[in-house]
C-alpha positions as CSV (number, residue, x, y, z in Angstrom):
1,M,6.1,11.9,24.2
2,R,7.1,15.4,23.1
3,I,7.8,16.4,19.5
4,S,9.7,19.7,18.8
5,N,8.9,21.9,15.9
6,E,12.3,21.2,14.4
7,D,11.4,17.5,14.2
8,L,8.6,18.3,11.8
9,K,10.3,20.6,9.4
10,A,11.5,18.1,6.8
11,R,9.7,18.8,3.6
12,I,9.2,16.3,0.8
13,P,8.2,17.1,-2.8
14,Y,4.5,16.9,-3.6
15,H,4.8,14.2,-6.3
16,E,6.7,12.0,-4.0
17,T,4.6,12.1,-0.9
18,S,1.0,13.3,-1.2
19,S,-1.3,11.2,0.9
20,S,-5.0,11.0,1.6
21,N,-6.1,10.2,5.2
22,V,-9.2,9.4,7.2
23,I,-9.5,9.5,10.9
24,L,-12.3,7.2,12.2
25,I,-13.3,8.2,15.7
26,D,-15.4,5.7,17.6
27,A,-18.3,7.8,18.8
28,S,-20.2,5.1,20.6
29,Y,-21.3,5.4,24.2
30,S,-18.4,3.4,25.6
31,M,-16.0,6.1,24.5
32,R,-17.3,8.7,26.9
33,G,-14.8,10.5,29.0
34,E,-11.0,10.7,28.4
35,K,-11.0,8.3,25.5
36,F,-13.4,10.4,23.5
37,R,-11.7,13.6,24.5
38,G,-8.4,12.1,23.4
39,G,-9.8,11.2,20.0
40,I,-11.2,14.7,19.4
41,M,-7.9,16.3,20.5
42,A,-6.0,13.9,18.1
43,A,-8.2,14.8,15.2
44,L,-7.8,18.5,15.7
45,A,-4.0,18.3,16.3
46,F,-3.5,16.1,13.2
47,R,-5.5,18.5,11.0
48,E,-3.4,21.4,12.2
49,F,-0.2,19.4,11.7
50,L,-1.1,18.6,8.1
51,E,-2.2,22.1,7.3
52,S,1.1,23.4,8.6
53,E,3.6,20.8,7.4
54,Y,1.9,18.8,4.6
55,R,-0.5,21.1,2.9
56,Q,-0.8,18.9,-0.2
57,D,-2.3,16.1,1.9
58,Q,-6.0,15.5,2.4
59,L,-7.7,14.7,5.7
60,H,-11.2,13.6,6.4
61,V,-12.5,13.3,10.0
62,V,-15.3,10.8,10.5
63,A,-17.2,9.9,13.6
64,Y,-18.9,6.5,13.7
65,N,-21.3,4.6,15.9
66,Q,-24.2,2.9,14.1
67,K,-23.6,5.2,11.2
68,P,-20.5,7.1,10.0
69,K,-20.6,10.9,9.7
70,L,-18.1,13.2,7.9
71,L,-17.4,16.1,10.2
72,S,-16.6,19.7,9.5
73,R,-14.1,21.5,11.8
74,G,-16.9,23.0,13.9
75,E,-18.7,19.7,14.3
76,I,-15.7,17.9,15.7
77,V,-15.7,19.9,18.9
78,R,-19.5,19.6,19.4
79,L,-19.5,15.8,19.0
80,K,-20.9,13.6,21.8
81,P,-20.6,9.8,22.1
82,Y,-23.7,7.6,22.0
83,G,-25.0,4.4,20.4
84,Y,-23.3,1.2,19.2
85,T,-20.2,0.4,17.1
86,D,-20.4,-0.5,13.4
87,I,-16.7,-0.7,12.4
88,G,-17.4,-2.4,9.1
89,Q,-19.7,0.4,7.8
90,A,-17.2,3.0,9.1
91,V,-14.2,1.4,7.2
92,D,-16.3,1.0,4.0
93,F,-17.3,4.7,4.3
94,A,-13.6,5.7,4.7
95,V,-12.5,3.7,1.7
96,G,-15.2,5.5,-0.3
97,L,-13.8,8.9,0.7
98,L,-10.3,7.7,-0.2
99,S,-11.2,6.4,-3.6
100,K,-11.0,9.9,-5.0
101,G,-7.8,10.8,-3.2
102,E,-4.2,10.7,-4.4
103,G,-1.0,9.2,-3.1
104,N,-0.7,6.9,-0.1
105,K,-4.1,6.2,1.4
106,N,-4.4,5.7,5.2
107,I,-7.2,5.0,7.6
108,F,-6.6,5.7,11.3
109,L,-9.2,3.6,13.1
110,I,-9.6,4.7,16.8
111,T,-11.7,2.3,18.9
112,D,-12.1,1.0,22.5
113,G,-14.2,-2.0,21.7
114,E,-15.2,-4.7,19.3
115,P,-18.0,-4.1,16.7
116,T,-21.5,-4.3,18.2
117,A,-23.7,-3.3,15.2
118,T,-23.8,-3.9,11.5
119,S,-25.8,-2.5,8.6
120,K,-25.2,-5.6,6.4
121,R,-27.9,-8.2,6.3
122,G,-26.7,-11.7,6.8
123,Q,-23.4,-10.6,8.5
124,T,-22.5,-10.4,12.2
125,P,-20.9,-7.1,13.3
126,E,-17.5,-8.9,13.4
127,E,-17.9,-10.4,9.9
128,S,-18.8,-6.9,8.6
129,A,-15.6,-5.4,10.1
130,L,-13.4,-8.2,8.8
131,K,-14.8,-8.0,5.3
132,A,-14.4,-4.2,5.3
133,A,-10.7,-4.6,6.3
134,Y,-10.2,-7.0,3.5
135,K,-11.8,-4.8,0.9
136,A,-9.7,-1.8,2.1
137,G,-6.5,-3.9,1.5
138,K,-7.7,-4.7,-2.0
139,A,-8.2,-0.9,-2.6
140,H,-4.6,-0.4,-1.4
141,V,-5.7,1.4,1.7
142,L,-3.4,1.1,4.8
143,L,-5.4,0.4,8.0
144,N,-3.8,1.8,11.2
145,I,-5.8,0.4,14.1
146,I,-5.4,2.3,17.4
147,M,-6.8,0.4,20.4
148,L,-7.8,2.2,23.5
149,D,-8.5,-1.0,25.4
150,R,-6.4,-4.1,26.1
151,R,-9.2,-6.6,26.2
152,P,-8.2,-9.9,24.5
153,E,-11.4,-10.2,22.5
154,L,-10.7,-6.7,21.0
155,R,-7.1,-7.6,20.2
156,L,-8.1,-10.8,18.4
157,I,-10.6,-9.0,16.2
158,C,-8.0,-6.3,15.4
159,E,-5.3,-8.8,14.6
160,H,-7.7,-10.6,12.2
161,M,-8.6,-7.3,10.5
162,A,-4.9,-6.6,10.1
163,R,-4.2,-9.9,8.5
164,L,-7.0,-9.5,6.1
165,N,-6.0,-6.0,5.2
166,G,-2.5,-7.1,4.6
167,R,-1.0,-3.6,5.1
168,A,-2.2,-2.9,8.6
169,S,-0.6,-1.8,11.9
170,I,-2.0,-2.2,15.4
171,T,-1.1,0.0,18.3
172,Y,-2.3,0.2,21.9
173,V,-2.3,3.7,23.4
174,D,-2.5,3.5,27.2
175,N,-3.3,7.2,27.8
176,P,-5.9,8.5,25.4
177,L,-4.7,12.1,26.0
178,N,-1.4,11.1,24.4
179,L,-3.1,10.0,21.3
180,K,-2.5,13.3,19.4
181,E,1.2,13.1,19.9
182,F,1.3,9.4,19.0
183,M,-0.6,9.9,15.7
184,I,1.6,12.8,14.6
185,K,4.8,11.0,15.3
186,F,3.5,7.8,13.7
187,F,2.5,9.6,10.5
188,F,5.8,11.6,10.4
189,D,8.0,8.6,10.9
190,R,6.1,6.6,8.2
191,R,6.5,9.5,5.8
192,Q,10.2,9.7,6.5
193,S,10.6,6.0,6.0
194,L,8.8,6.1,2.6
195,T,11.0,8.9,1.5
196,V,14.2,7.0,2.4
197,H,12.9,3.9,0.6
198,R,12.1,5.9,-2.5
199,A,15.4,7.7,-2.5
200,G,17.2,4.3,-2.3
């Protein structure tokens, strides 16, 4: 998938299209190798894209394993995968960041596996993830789930999260190194569709 610069030149007025975005990168041990490298490349490319084409938009990059961490630009490239996967806590953290944002609110959840940890007493890791997806929907946050593994058990959980969120999308990316181009095109196409809808 290749995107030319001309494809990304359409500008939309600030009051029509400002958005607040969080990229959640699974930083658990299972992500080591190309999957993790693809996630890092996607975060850096997406930040550069927004700074070039949609400067009014906000972007937070968060790495998560047992605990989410908001990353600075320098920390992104030094990140190393380890630990377990607490998706519920990561989504809750992202919703908190977006609560102060403006416009459309989006979470890009990148993961290669089902949740394996939770910080919530009395909840399983899966229950925590499902509850977080539901709460995100109630906060009018669109959950974009990007799967880097085709295992049926992961897909079932992601589909359940999507239903509870109510505004979610699920995508499988076969080659993690193509993730950056997918995310930019996905975001650009969605912004264009919102503009057409509002113009109509």
